[in-house]
C-alpha positions in Angstrom: 93.2 -42.6 1.6 91.9 -39.5 2.8 91.2 -40.6 6.4 87.5 -39.9 5.6 86.6 -42.8 3.2 82.9 -40.9 3.1 83.2 -37.9 1.1 82.2 -38.1 -2.6 82.6 -35.4 -5.2 79.0 -34.2 -4.4 80.0 -33.8 -0.3 83.5 -32.9 -0.7 82.5 -28.9 -0.7 79.6 -29.0 1.9 82.6 -30.6 4.2 84.8 -27.7 3.5 81.8 -25.4 3.9 81.0 -26.8 7.3 84.7 -26.9 8.7 84.7 -23.1 7.8 81.4 -22.1 9.3 81.9 -24.8 13.0 85.6 -24.0 13.3 86.9 -20.8 11.0 86.7 -18.2 13.6 89.9 -20.3 16.0 93.0 -18.4 16.1 95.3 -18.1 13.5 98.0 -19.0 15.5 98.9 -15.5 17.1 98.0 -13.3 14.3 95.4 -10.8 14.2 93.0 -12.9 12.0 90.7 -15.9 12.4 91.4 -19.0 10.6 88.5 -18.4 8.2 89.4 -14.6 7.8 93.0 -15.7 7.2 92.2 -18.1 4.4 89.0 -15.9 3.0 91.5 -12.6 2.0 93.7 -14.6 0.4 91.1 -15.7 -1.5 89.3 -12.5 -2.1 92.8 -10.8 -2.9 93.5 -13.7 -6.0 89.4 -13.2 -6.9 90.5 -8.9 -6.7 93.2 -9.5 -9.1 91.9 -11.7 -11.9 93.8 -14.7 -10.8 93.0 -18.2 -12.3 90.5 -20.7 -10.6 92.8 -23.1 -9.6 95.0 -20.4 -7.6 92.0 -18.9 -5.6 90.7 -22.2 -4.4 94.4 -23.3 -3.5 94.2 -20.0 -1.7 90.9 -20.6 0.0 92.1 -24.1 1.5 95.8 -23.4 1.6 95.7 -23.5 5.7 92.8 -26.4 5.7 95.2 -28.9 7.1 95.2 -26.6 10.8 91.6 -28.6 11.0 93.4 -32.5 11.2 91.2 -33.5 13.7 88.6 -33.2 10.8 90.3 -35.4 8.6 90.6 -38.4 11.2 94.6 -39.0 10.5 97.4 -36.7 11.4 97.9 -36.3 15.5 97.7 -32.6 16.9 101.3 -32.3 18.7 102.0 -28.1 20.0 105.7 -28.5 20.4 106.4 -28.4 17.1 104.9 -28.0 13.3 101.8 -29.8 12.6 102.5 -30.4 8.8 99.0 -28.9 8.3 100.4 -28.9 4.7 100.1 -32.9 4.4 97.4 -33.3 6.0 95.5 -30.8 4.2 97.2 -31.9 0.8 96.0 -35.9 1.8 92.5 -34.7 2.6 91.9 -32.7 -0.9 94.0 -34.5 -3.4 91.0 -37.1 -4.5 89.3 -33.9 -5.6 91.5 -31.3 -6.8 93.8 -30.9 -9.4 97.9 -31.0 -8.5 98.4 -27.7 -9.1 95.8 -27.2 -6.4 97.0 -29.8 -3.9 101.2 -29.1 -4.7 99.8 -25.6 -3.7 98.1 -26.5 -0.1 101.3 -29.4 -0.3 103.9 -26.6 -0.4 102.9 -23.5 0.2 105.2 -24.0 3.4 108.5 -25.2 1.6 107.6 -21.9 -0.5 108.1 -19.7 2.4 111.4 -21.4 3.3 112.3 -21.7 -0.4 111.5 -17.5 -0.6 113.4 -16.9 2.3 116.4 -18.7 0.6 116.3 -17.0 -2.0 114.7 -13.7 -1.9 116.0 -11.9 1.4 113.6 -9.2 1.3 110.7 -11.7 1.5 111.8 -12.0 5.2 111.0 -8.7 5.8 107.0 -9.0 4.9 106.9 -12.2 7.7 104.8 -11.5 10.7 106.5 -12.4 14.5 104.0 -15.5 14.1 105.1 -16.6 10.4 109.1 -15.9 11.7 108.5 -18.5 14.5 106.8 -20.6 12.7 109.6 -20.4 10.1 112.3 -22.1 12.7 109.9 -24.9 13.2 109.6 -25.8 9.3 113.5 -25.4 9.5 114.2 -22.6 8.7 115.1 -21.0 4.6 116.1 -23.5 2.6 119.9 -25.1 1.9 120.9 -24.9 -2.0 120.3 -28.6 -2.6 116.9 -28.0 -0.8 116.4 -25.0 -3.4 117.4 -26.9 -6.8 115.2 -29.5 -6.0 112.5 -27.5 -5.1 112.5 -25.3 -8.4 112.4 -28.5 -10.2 108.4 -28.8 -9.0 106.3 -27.9 -12.2 103.5 -26.1 -10.2 106.6 -23.9 -8.8 105.3 -20.1 -9.8 101.8 -20.7 -8.9 103.1 -22.6 -5.7 104.5 -19.3 -5.7 101.6 -17.5 -5.7 99.6 -18.8 -3.2 102.6 -18.1 -0.9 102.1 -14.3 -1.8 98.5 -14.7 -1.0 99.1 -16.1 2.1 101.8 -13.6 3.4 98.7 -11.3 2.1 95.8 -12.7 3.9 96.5 -11.6 7.6 94.9 -7.7 7.8 92.1 -7.1 10.7 90.9 -4.3 8.7 89.8 -6.4 5.4 86.2 -7.7 4.8 86.1 -10.6 2.9 82.5 -12.5 1.3 82.2 -16.0 3.8 82.7 -19.6 1.7 79.5 -20.0 0.1 79.9 -17.4 -2.0 83.4 -19.6 -3.3 81.8 -22.5 -3.1 80.8 -22.9 -7.0 84.4 -22.3 -7.9 85.5 -24.6 -5.4 82.8 -26.9 -7.2 83.6 -26.4 -10.9 87.5 -27.3 -9.7 86.6 -29.9 -7.9 84.2 -31.3 -11.1 86.5 -30.6 -14.0 89.1 -32.9 -12.2 86.5 -35.7 -11.5 85.8 -35.4 -14.7 89.7 -35.7 -16.6 90.3 -38.0 -13.7 
């Protein structure tokens, strides 16, 4: 259950566009970009590098769960991690393929995974990202790493995580959500036809 039973294949993209339009200017957790700029930068970098549409769309939507109040589920609590990845995956799952929802659901775990398996990755993290890492449990244990590596979408989840870190520049121009909307709709339509 998404908490938004009114959403359909024909309305999900407009729903997401409306969130970007109305709330995208909100601060992104101490980073030098807004929420929308962060997600749009990652998606733009993915598109410029010729990555597949599922990666571009997953990067575009990976932090949509920060807008939990839009979904009718999940309460906000500033004192601990808000589990925005769960909220985002839950609202997207009925409309998007598993690879997209996995990239959304596990992008936080991917940061913990990379910090455990690639010590140099930690050096890429911003101060705000290090703070959230601590709230999210820190680097994975060896057991968590082994379990995480069983995910069949691991490679794409990691790609989205790197794009997440790249999308924090205060000097990057991007198109708006509406540039990506036809691509988002294609991914939805392909998934719904296959379902």
